[in-house]
N, C-alpha and C positions, 0 to 999 in steps of 0.2 A: 579766674575766681574774683568775685566781687566782695569788696570790704564794706561791711555795714557800719555806718557811723552813728546813725540815729538810734538812740537807746530804745525808743518805742517800737521801731521796726525790728530791732534785734530781739526784744522781748516777744513780739508777735511771732517771729520765726521760731524761737525756742518753744513757745507754747504749741505751735503747729507740730513741731518735732515730737514733743511729749505726747500729744494726742495721737500721732501716727504710731508711736511705739505702743501706746496703750491699746489702740485698735488691733495692732498686730498680736499682742498678748491675748486679747479677747478672742480673736480668731483661733489662736492656738488652743485655747481651752475648750472651744466649741467644736473643733474639727474632729470628725469621726475617723479621720485618717490617723490620728494619734491614739496611742494606747490610753487606757484609763489612768494608769500611773502618770503618764506625761501630762494628761489633761488636769489631773489633781495638782501636780506640781505647778502647772501654769496658773491655776486658781490661787494656790498658796503664794506664788510670786507676785501676782497681780494685786492681791489684797494684803500681803505682808502677814499672813496668818498660817497656821499649821492645821492639817486635818485633825479634828479632835479624836481622842482615843476612845471615847465612849460611843458605843454603837447606838445609844438612845439620844445623843446630842441633837438638839433641834436645828443646829446649823447645817446638818446633813441635808435637810430638805432645801435649804438655800443653795448649797453647793450643787445639788442635783438640778435645781431649776436653772442655775447659771451655766452649767456645763452640759446638760442633757444626759448626764450619767444617772442611771437608776440608783435609788438609795441602797438597794440590795448590793449593787456592784461597789458602791462606796464602802459598805460594810466589809465586803470581800477585800478591798484594798486596805482597810484598817487591819484586818486579820493578817494579811500578807506582811504588812509593816511590823505588826506585833511579832510574828514568827521570825522575821529577819532580825529584829532587835533582840529577841531572846535566844537567837541561835537555833531556831526551830528546824525541823527537817527540811532539807532542800529537795527539790524535785530531782529524781534520779535521771541523769543523762548519761547514756553510754557513748563513749568516744568511738567515732568511726575513723578508720584510716583514710588518709587523703588518697584520691584516685591513683596518683602516680607514685605513692610512697610504698617502699618495700614493707611487707608484713613482718619479716623477721629482722629485727634490729641487728642481731649478731651477724647475719648473712650480709647485711649492707656494709658493715665495718670490714668484713673480710674481702669483699668483692671490689 
C-alpha cells in the first residue's frame, strides 16, 4: 500500500474516486436490468431529491430523460408509493409450500 504525502495528489485521487462513484450511480439509474423502483431510488440518491408526489410535476420529464423511464411508469411508481404510504391494498400473494415441506403441520409434529 502506497502512502500519499502530497496534498494535491491526494485531492486528485479523492476527486477520481468521487467521479467513479458518481459514474457507478449514473449507470445504476440507467440500467434496464434494475426495476423502475430501483432506478428511481438511484436518481433520488444521486441528486439528493425525492420523487415528487404530484403526477403533473415538471421534473418528471427530467427524471424520465435521465433514467430512460417513461413518464407514465414514473406516475405508476408515484401511485405505488402513495398506496404503500397510505396502507393501500397489497397485491395478493398465495403462499406455496416448499417442495420438501410436509403439507400437514400436525402430521409433521407427530412423525
